[in-house]
A tleap script that builds the chain and sets N, CA, C and O, in Angstrom:
source leaprc.protein.ff14SB
mol = sequence {
  NMET THR LYS GLN THR ASN THR ASP ASN LYS
  THR GLU GLU ARG LYS ASN ARG PHE THR GLY
  GLN SER ILE MET LEU THR LYS GLU GLU SER
  ILE ILE HIE ASP ARG LEU PHE ILE ASN GLU
  LEU ALA ALA THR LEU GLU ASP LYS ALA ALA
  GLY VAL ASP GLY THR SER LYS LEU TRP ASP
  LYS VAL ARG LYS ASP ILE ASN TYR PHE ARG
  LYS ASN ASN ALA GLU ALA TYR MET VAL LEU
  LEU CASP
}
set mol.1.N position { 60.643 -33.247 231.782 }
set mol.1.CA position { 59.998 -33.122 231.002 }
set mol.1.C position { 61.262 -32.225 229.693 }
set mol.1.O position { 61.795 -31.213 230.148 }
set mol.2.N position { 61.551 -32.517 228.604 }
set mol.2.CA position { 62.734 -31.908 227.965 }
set mol.2.C position { 62.083 -30.749 227.564 }
set mol.2.O position { 60.925 -30.425 227.298 }
set mol.3.N position { 63.866 -29.894 227.623 }
set mol.3.CA position { 63.351 -28.564 226.689 }
set mol.3.C position { 63.109 -28.504 225.270 }
set mol.3.O position { 64.024 -28.856 224.526 }
set mol.4.N position { 62.271 -28.203 224.894 }
set mol.4.CA position { 62.351 -28.122 223.305 }
set mol.4.C position { 63.142 -27.293 222.526 }
set mol.4.O position { 62.634 -26.260 222.089 }
set mol.5.N position { 64.329 -27.570 222.269 }
set mol.5.CA position { 65.067 -26.210 220.854 }
set mol.5.C position { 64.386 -26.125 219.711 }
set mol.5.O position { 63.627 -26.931 219.173 }
set mol.6.N position { 64.851 -24.729 219.305 }
set mol.6.CA position { 64.633 -24.544 218.359 }
set mol.6.C position { 65.244 -25.774 216.791 }
set mol.6.O position { 64.663 -26.081 215.750 }
set mol.7.N position { 65.946 -25.971 217.075 }
set mol.7.CA position { 66.887 -27.202 216.409 }
set mol.7.C position { 65.789 -28.481 216.236 }
set mol.7.O position { 65.627 -29.222 215.267 }
set mol.8.N position { 65.060 -28.456 217.615 }
set mol.8.CA position { 64.527 -29.858 217.202 }
set mol.8.C position { 62.821 -29.598 216.748 }
set mol.8.O position { 61.890 -30.403 216.778 }
set mol.9.N position { 62.838 -28.400 216.401 }
set mol.9.CA position { 61.653 -28.171 215.540 }
set mol.9.C position { 61.254 -27.825 214.638 }
set mol.9.O position { 60.637 -26.794 214.372 }
set mol.10.N position { 61.719 -29.082 213.742 }
set mol.10.CA position { 61.872 -28.873 211.649 }
set mol.10.C position { 60.627 -29.823 211.319 }
set mol.10.O position { 60.298 -31.009 211.349 }
set mol.11.N position { 60.103 -28.452 210.961 }
set mol.11.CA position { 58.279 -28.857 210.746 }
set mol.11.C position { 58.503 -28.784 209.369 }
set mol.11.O position { 57.877 -29.435 208.532 }
set mol.12.N position { 59.919 -27.525 209.004 }
set mol.12.CA position { 59.303 -27.558 207.264 }
set mol.12.C position { 60.390 -28.102 206.078 }
set mol.12.O position { 61.491 -27.603 205.843 }
set mol.13.N position { 59.729 -29.346 205.351 }
set mol.13.CA position { 60.212 -29.725 204.447 }
set mol.13.C position { 60.521 -28.989 203.353 }
set mol.13.O position { 59.653 -28.268 202.861 }
set mol.14.N position { 62.130 -29.071 202.665 }
set mol.14.CA position { 62.190 -28.349 201.619 }
set mol.14.C position { 63.365 -30.009 200.378 }
set mol.14.O position { 63.985 -31.058 200.554 }
set mol.15.N position { 62.995 -29.212 199.447 }
set mol.15.CA position { 63.632 -29.883 198.482 }
set mol.15.C position { 64.763 -29.635 197.342 }
set mol.15.O position { 64.788 -28.654 196.599 }
set mol.16.N position { 65.621 -30.621 197.344 }
set mol.16.CA position { 66.702 -30.373 196.492 }
set mol.16.C position { 65.996 -29.876 194.917 }
set mol.16.O position { 65.048 -30.571 194.552 }
set mol.17.N position { 66.239 -29.208 194.380 }
set mol.17.CA position { 65.212 -28.537 192.765 }
set mol.17.C position { 66.423 -29.601 191.580 }
set mol.17.O position { 66.576 -29.144 190.447 }
set mol.18.N position { 66.884 -30.412 191.804 }
set mol.18.CA position { 67.932 -31.109 191.243 }
set mol.18.C position { 67.905 -32.797 191.143 }
set mol.18.O position { 67.851 -33.559 190.178 }
set mol.19.N position { 67.955 -32.973 192.332 }
set mol.19.CA position { 67.947 -34.077 193.116 }
set mol.19.C position { 66.232 -34.882 193.431 }
set mol.19.O position { 65.775 -35.973 193.093 }
set mol.20.N position { 65.664 -33.743 194.212 }
set mol.20.CA position { 64.457 -34.345 194.416 }
set mol.20.C position { 64.281 -34.960 196.042 }
set mol.20.O position { 63.221 -35.275 196.582 }
set mol.21.N position { 65.984 -35.035 196.764 }
set mol.21.CA position { 66.340 -34.961 197.754 }
set mol.21.C position { 65.593 -34.067 198.334 }
set mol.21.O position { 65.397 -32.910 197.962 }
set mol.22.N position { 64.839 -35.037 199.982 }
set mol.22.CA position { 64.440 -33.706 200.610 }
set mol.22.C position { 64.628 -33.881 202.293 }
set mol.22.O position { 64.350 -34.987 202.756 }
set mol.23.N position { 65.058 -32.893 203.147 }
set mol.23.CA position { 65.480 -32.617 204.166 }
set mol.23.C position { 64.413 -32.137 205.040 }
set mol.23.O position { 63.517 -31.583 204.402 }
set mol.24.N position { 64.194 -32.186 206.553 }
set mol.24.CA position { 62.778 -31.023 207.074 }
set mol.24.C position { 63.853 -29.623 207.747 }
set mol.24.O position { 65.013 -29.884 208.065 }
set mol.25.N position { 63.448 -28.575 207.857 }
set mol.25.CA position { 64.240 -27.330 208.034 }
set mol.25.C position { 63.299 -26.796 209.381 }
set mol.25.O position { 62.115 -27.081 209.559 }
set mol.26.N position { 64.220 -25.877 210.344 }
set mol.26.CA position { 63.234 -25.184 211.187 }
set mol.26.C position { 62.307 -23.995 210.426 }
set mol.26.O position { 62.568 -23.571 209.300 }
set mol.27.N position { 61.492 -23.665 211.025 }
set mol.27.CA position { 60.654 -22.356 210.504 }
set mol.27.C position { 61.225 -21.738 210.012 }
set mol.27.O position { 61.200 -21.752 208.781 }
set mol.28.N position { 62.241 -20.658 210.878 }
set mol.28.CA position { 64.055 -20.171 210.564 }
set mol.28.C position { 64.522 -20.296 209.408 }
set mol.28.O position { 64.608 -19.367 208.606 }
set mol.29.N position { 64.945 -21.693 209.157 }
set mol.29.CA position { 65.939 -22.157 208.282 }
set mol.29.C position { 64.915 -22.317 206.812 }
set mol.29.O position { 65.376 -22.155 205.682 }
set mol.30.N position { 63.521 -22.648 207.083 }
set mol.30.CA position { 63.268 -22.488 205.471 }
set mol.30.C position { 62.772 -21.485 205.387 }
set mol.30.O position { 62.103 -21.654 204.367 }
set mol.31.N position { 62.513 -20.154 205.823 }
set mol.31.CA position { 62.654 -19.003 205.493 }
set mol.31.C position { 64.007 -18.049 204.658 }
set mol.31.O position { 64.117 -17.313 203.677 }
set mol.32.N position { 64.835 -18.577 205.688 }
set mol.32.CA position { 66.344 -18.198 204.739 }
set mol.32.C position { 66.453 -19.134 203.886 }
set mol.32.O position { 67.522 -18.852 203.346 }
set mol.33.N position { 65.955 -20.343 203.248 }
set mol.33.CA position { 66.046 -21.341 202.179 }
set mol.33.C position { 65.430 -20.490 200.613 }
set mol.33.O position { 65.961 -20.226 199.534 }
set mol.34.N position { 63.740 -20.218 201.337 }
set mol.34.CA position { 62.992 -19.721 200.340 }
set mol.34.C position { 64.100 -17.882 199.835 }
set mol.34.O position { 64.362 -17.379 198.742 }
set mol.35.N position { 64.389 -17.499 201.113 }
set mol.35.CA position { 64.895 -15.888 200.506 }
set mol.35.C position { 66.120 -16.227 199.743 }
set mol.35.O position { 66.433 -15.458 198.834 }
set mol.36.N position { 66.797 -17.177 199.958 }
set mol.36.CA position { 67.924 -17.720 199.165 }
set mol.36.C position { 67.545 -17.895 197.460 }
set mol.36.O position { 68.046 -17.336 196.485 }
set mol.37.N position { 66.655 -18.720 197.540 }
set mol.37.CA position { 66.274 -19.051 195.950 }
set mol.37.C position { 65.585 -17.315 195.273 }
set mol.37.O position { 65.744 -16.743 194.195 }
set mol.38.N position { 64.992 -17.040 196.235 }
set mol.38.CA position { 63.587 -15.647 195.923 }
set mol.38.C position { 65.128 -14.924 195.223 }
set mol.38.O position { 65.226 -14.917 193.996 }
set mol.39.N position { 66.038 -14.461 195.901 }
set mol.39.CA position { 66.740 -13.115 195.611 }
set mol.39.C position { 67.722 -14.115 194.383 }
set mol.39.O position { 68.189 -13.470 193.444 }
set mol.40.N position { 68.014 -15.695 194.427 }
set mol.40.CA position { 68.808 -15.976 193.002 }
set mol.40.C position { 68.192 -16.288 191.881 }
set mol.40.O position { 68.820 -16.668 190.892 }
set mol.41.N position { 67.064 -16.180 191.904 }
set mol.41.CA position { 65.958 -15.665 190.595 }
set mol.41.C position { 66.114 -14.322 190.554 }
set mol.41.O position { 66.166 -14.052 189.355 }
set mol.42.N position { 66.246 -13.070 191.347 }
set mol.42.CA position { 65.756 -11.930 191.237 }
set mol.42.C position { 67.439 -11.447 190.862 }
set mol.42.O position { 67.468 -10.518 190.055 }
set mol.43.N position { 68.636 -11.873 191.266 }
set mol.43.CA position { 70.279 -11.604 191.130 }
set mol.43.C position { 70.260 -11.803 189.512 }
set mol.43.O position { 70.691 -10.917 188.774 }
set mol.44.N position { 69.558 -13.423 188.850 }
set mol.44.CA position { 69.741 -14.011 187.630 }
set mol.44.C position { 68.890 -12.833 186.831 }
set mol.44.O position { 69.616 -12.268 186.012 }
set mol.45.N position { 67.809 -12.424 186.854 }
set mol.45.CA position { 66.931 -11.719 185.975 }
set mol.45.C position { 67.701 -10.187 185.844 }
set mol.45.O position { 67.642 -9.551 184.792 }
set mol.46.N position { 68.279 -9.785 186.803 }
set mol.46.CA position { 69.358 -8.374 186.827 }
set mol.46.C position { 70.324 -8.494 186.222 }
set mol.46.O position { 70.530 -7.584 185.419 }
set mol.47.N position { 71.291 -9.539 186.281 }
set mol.47.CA position { 72.245 -9.884 185.293 }
set mol.47.C position { 72.167 -10.210 183.512 }
set mol.47.O position { 72.950 -9.947 182.599 }
set mol.48.N position { 71.010 -10.809 183.549 }
set mol.48.CA position { 70.211 -11.077 182.416 }
set mol.48.C position { 69.884 -9.461 182.021 }
set mol.48.O position { 70.763 -8.791 181.480 }
set mol.49.N position { 68.910 -9.040 182.248 }
set mol.49.CA position { 68.678 -7.138 181.992 }
set mol.49.C position { 70.025 -6.590 181.761 }
set mol.49.O position { 70.159 -5.915 180.741 }
set mol.50.N position { 71.116 -6.772 182.576 }
set mol.50.CA position { 72.057 -6.235 182.093 }
set mol.50.C position { 73.220 -6.210 181.555 }
set mol.50.O position { 74.130 -5.392 181.428 }
set mol.51.N position { 72.855 -8.035 181.055 }
set mol.51.CA position { 73.594 -8.361 179.639 }
set mol.51.C position { 75.567 -8.998 180.686 }
set mol.51.O position { 76.471 -9.649 180.162 }
set mol.52.N position { 75.525 -8.488 182.049 }
set mol.52.CA position { 76.231 -9.223 182.492 }
set mol.52.C position { 76.627 -10.300 183.328 }
set mol.52.O position { 77.784 -10.000 183.622 }
set mol.53.N position { 76.431 -11.080 183.733 }
set mol.53.CA position { 76.697 -12.212 184.794 }
set mol.53.C position { 77.593 -11.689 186.266 }
set mol.53.O position { 78.659 -11.076 186.323 }
set mol.54.N position { 76.912 -12.077 187.129 }
set mol.54.CA position { 77.619 -11.639 188.324 }
set mol.54.C position { 77.635 -9.586 188.793 }
set mol.54.O position { 78.364 -8.832 189.436 }
set mol.55.N position { 76.679 -9.507 188.188 }
set mol.55.CA position { 77.066 -7.982 188.409 }
set mol.55.C position { 75.849 -7.673 189.569 }
set mol.55.O position { 76.109 -6.669 190.233 }
set mol.56.N position { 74.348 -8.467 189.999 }
set mol.56.CA position { 73.527 -7.825 190.288 }
set mol.56.C position { 74.553 -7.532 192.126 }
set mol.56.O position { 75.730 -7.890 192.184 }
set mol.57.N position { 73.954 -6.970 193.213 }
set mol.57.CA position { 74.635 -6.563 194.584 }
set mol.57.C position { 73.584 -8.167 195.463 }
set mol.57.O position { 73.597 -8.524 196.641 }
set mol.58.N position { 73.038 -8.587 194.610 }
set mol.58.CA position { 71.834 -9.941 195.221 }
set mol.58.C position { 72.672 -10.743 195.513 }
set mol.58.O position { 72.667 -11.240 196.639 }
set mol.59.N position { 73.697 -11.112 194.496 }
set mol.59.CA position { 74.560 -12.466 194.693 }
set mol.59.C position { 74.949 -12.492 196.521 }
set mol.59.O position { 74.740 -13.502 197.192 }
set mol.60.N position { 75.485 -11.304 197.066 }
set mol.60.CA position { 75.941 -11.405 198.252 }
set mol.60.C position { 75.333 -11.764 199.083 }
set mol.60.O position { 75.809 -12.405 200.019 }
set mol.61.N position { 73.554 -11.311 198.926 }
set mol.61.CA position { 72.596 -11.946 199.844 }
set mol.61.C position { 72.207 -13.473 199.225 }
set mol.61.O position { 71.742 -14.310 199.999 }
set mol.62.N position { 72.367 -13.724 198.128 }
set mol.62.CA position { 72.536 -15.765 198.703 }
set mol.62.C position { 73.345 -16.162 198.682 }
set mol.62.O position { 73.140 -17.366 198.836 }
set mol.63.N position { 75.059 -15.850 198.505 }
set mol.63.CA position { 76.290 -16.671 199.815 }
set mol.63.C position { 75.844 -15.760 200.669 }
set mol.63.O position { 76.126 -15.206 199.606 }
set mol.64.N position { 75.476 -15.079 201.403 }
set mol.64.CA position { 75.507 -15.084 203.155 }
set mol.64.C position { 74.420 -15.678 203.044 }
set mol.64.O position { 74.968 -16.780 203.011 }
set mol.65.N position { 73.169 -15.972 202.941 }
set mol.65.CA position { 72.323 -17.675 202.823 }
set mol.65.C position { 72.613 -18.898 202.607 }
set mol.65.O position { 72.091 -19.864 203.163 }
set mol.66.N position { 73.394 -18.914 201.853 }
set mol.66.CA position { 74.205 -20.219 201.641 }
set mol.66.C position { 75.671 -20.515 202.108 }
set mol.66.O position { 76.411 -21.446 201.789 }
set mol.67.N position { 75.920 -19.244 203.124 }
set mol.67.CA position { 76.985 -19.699 204.118 }
set mol.67.C position { 76.457 -19.780 205.400 }
set mol.67.O position { 77.106 -20.369 206.264 }
set mol.68.N position { 74.882 -19.049 205.780 }
set mol.68.CA position { 74.133 -19.360 206.833 }
set mol.68.C position { 74.171 -21.142 206.922 }
set mol.68.O position { 74.593 -21.500 208.022 }
set mol.69.N position { 73.857 -22.178 206.095 }
set mol.69.CA position { 73.362 -23.373 206.168 }
set mol.69.C position { 74.715 -23.759 205.678 }
set mol.69.O position { 74.426 -24.753 205.011 }
set mol.70.N position { 76.036 -23.614 205.575 }
set mol.70.CA position { 77.642 -24.136 205.690 }
set mol.70.C position { 77.723 -24.136 207.504 }
set mol.70.O position { 77.865 -25.197 208.111 }
set mol.71.N position { 77.633 -23.054 208.084 }
set mol.71.CA position { 77.637 -22.901 209.146 }
set mol.71.C position { 76.561 -23.646 210.850 }
set mol.71.O position { 76.923 -23.883 212.003 }
set mol.72.N position { 75.362 -23.757 210.208 }
set mol.72.CA position { 74.951 -23.889 211.300 }
set mol.72.C position { 73.674 -25.221 210.829 }
set mol.72.O position { 72.899 -25.875 211.526 }
set mol.73.N position { 73.926 -25.199 209.396 }
set mol.73.CA position { 73.264 -26.855 209.887 }
set mol.73.C position { 73.656 -27.036 208.201 }
set mol.73.O position { 73.120 -26.592 207.185 }
set mol.74.N position { 75.234 -28.186 208.502 }
set mol.74.CA position { 75.547 -28.411 207.370 }
set mol.74.C position { 75.079 -29.479 206.559 }
set mol.74.O position { 75.339 -29.650 205.368 }
set mol.75.N position { 74.292 -30.262 207.371 }
set mol.75.CA position { 73.555 -31.632 206.370 }
set mol.75.C position { 72.597 -31.047 205.756 }
set mol.75.O position { 72.140 -31.823 204.917 }
set mol.76.N position { 71.992 -29.919 205.760 }
set mol.76.CA position { 70.716 -28.927 205.063 }
set mol.76.C position { 72.040 -28.689 204.294 }
set mol.76.O position { 72.597 -29.722 203.922 }
set mol.77.N position { 72.495 -27.809 204.064 }
set mol.77.CA position { 73.822 -27.552 202.835 }
set mol.77.C position { 73.943 -28.527 202.028 }
set mol.77.O position { 73.625 -28.349 200.852 }
set mol.78.N position { 74.409 -29.731 202.443 }
set mol.78.CA position { 74.791 -31.180 201.729 }
set mol.78.C position { 73.902 -31.618 200.792 }
set mol.78.O position { 74.240 -32.162 199.741 }
set mol.79.N position { 72.052 -31.264 201.345 }
set mol.79.CA position { 71.161 -31.529 200.643 }
set mol.79.C position { 70.455 -30.860 200.125 }
set mol.79.O position { 69.698 -31.371 199.300 }
set mol.80.N position { 70.415 -29.959 200.285 }
set mol.80.CA position { 69.359 -28.662 199.440 }
set mol.80.C position { 70.652 -27.929 198.406 }
set mol.80.O position { 70.309 -27.651 197.257 }
set mol.81.N position { 72.045 -27.641 198.803 }
set mol.81.CA position { 72.545 -26.302 198.049 }
set mol.81.C position { 73.738 -27.430 197.413 }
set mol.81.O position { 73.602 -27.324 196.194 }
set mol.82.N position { 74.375 -28.025 197.571 }
set mol.82.CA position { 75.250 -28.139 196.857 }
set mol.82.C position { 75.997 -29.400 195.910 }
set mol.82.O position { 76.982 -29.150 195.215 }
savepdb mol mol.pdb
quit
């Protein structure tokens, strides 16, 4: 019997919002992906309210989640975020 690892358990589909290309992610990766876009939206709204782009502290969280994919799942990064 083969031991199943977390990376084998890719059950969550996510799509690139611009190209429509999709990829399967683990449950953990899907949570990180969704959080990234929630934070991106909130940061954009904060910047708009402040009248200055890039001032929201949430951008640091967005970058952290993008870097997670760069480091841990380069294929998903290329499909979903690049």
